[in-house]
Each structure stands twice: as structure tokens, then as C-alpha cells.
N, C-alpha and C positions, 0 to 999 in steps of 0.2 A: 699827432688823433689819434687816440683808441678806441675803436667804437665797438659798443658789444664786446670787450672783453678779449680783439682778437688782435693780437700782436703783429702774427705775419699774416696778413689778409691775403699777401702772391703765394703762399705757399697749400694755404688751407688753402684757396682756389684752386692750385695746383692739382693737391690730393682730393678735391670732390672730384677733379676735373677727371681722374684716372679710375675712381670710384664711378661715376656718369659710364666710363666708356666698357667697365668690367661689367656693369649692367646688361649694357646692349648687347656686347658680348654673349650674353649668359641667354638674355632674351632671343638671339640671334641662334642659339642653339653651339656656338663653337666651342668645342672641347680646352679645358682650362692649358691643354700644353701649344695650342695655336694661339693662344692668348698673346703671345713673345710682343709685339708691334704694339702691344699696351705699355708696358714696363719700358721696353727698349728699341723704340721707333727707329733709330737710325742703326742698328745691327738688321731689324728683320729689313728695312729698304738694303740693307747689303747683301743682304743674303738673298733678296727677290729683285733686285736690280734689273734683271732681264725681263720681268714684268710688269716694272713698273716703265723701261725704257719703249716696250710695246706700243703703249699708251703716251707717248711721249712725254713722261712725267722724268722730268731730273733732278736729283736729291738734292741741291744746291739752293732750286728754286724751290724747297717748300721746306715749312716747318714740323716738327714734330705733333703738331694734333693735326695738322694735314694726312700727314703721312698714317697718323692711326683714323681717320675719318674715313681716308678714299678706302681703307682695309675694312673697316667695318662694314 
């Protein structure tokens, strides 16, 4: 069933979430070059694994949205 003309509601929701993360990052004053965690959170996690491990956060235990939110 298609409601309100949305074929890919999951895809639309994911894109909307990315938009919200970008807006929050802008509000917080995070420069665009530091916003890599939004588009590629797994790479950001890998590049900053030491910071996460200091907080007892393991990459396999969190999903991409959790990585983004913790960074923001």
C-alpha cells in the first residue's frame, strides 16, 4: 500500500534522518569537513576507534544512527 505517494518510505525516512543530522551539525557549528560521520559513520568509527573504546563503545554493538548521534 502506498500512502501519500511514497513508494520507498524506508528510503525516504533514511534520507530525512540524514537531513536532520546535517541540520543538527550545522546548528552545533560542526564544520562541513568534520561531518563525515553523517555520510559514512562506519568509516568515522574506524578512524576514531580509540575515542570510542575509551568510552567502552564497541563498533559491533551499535548501529550507524547510534554512531552519528554519539558524535553529535
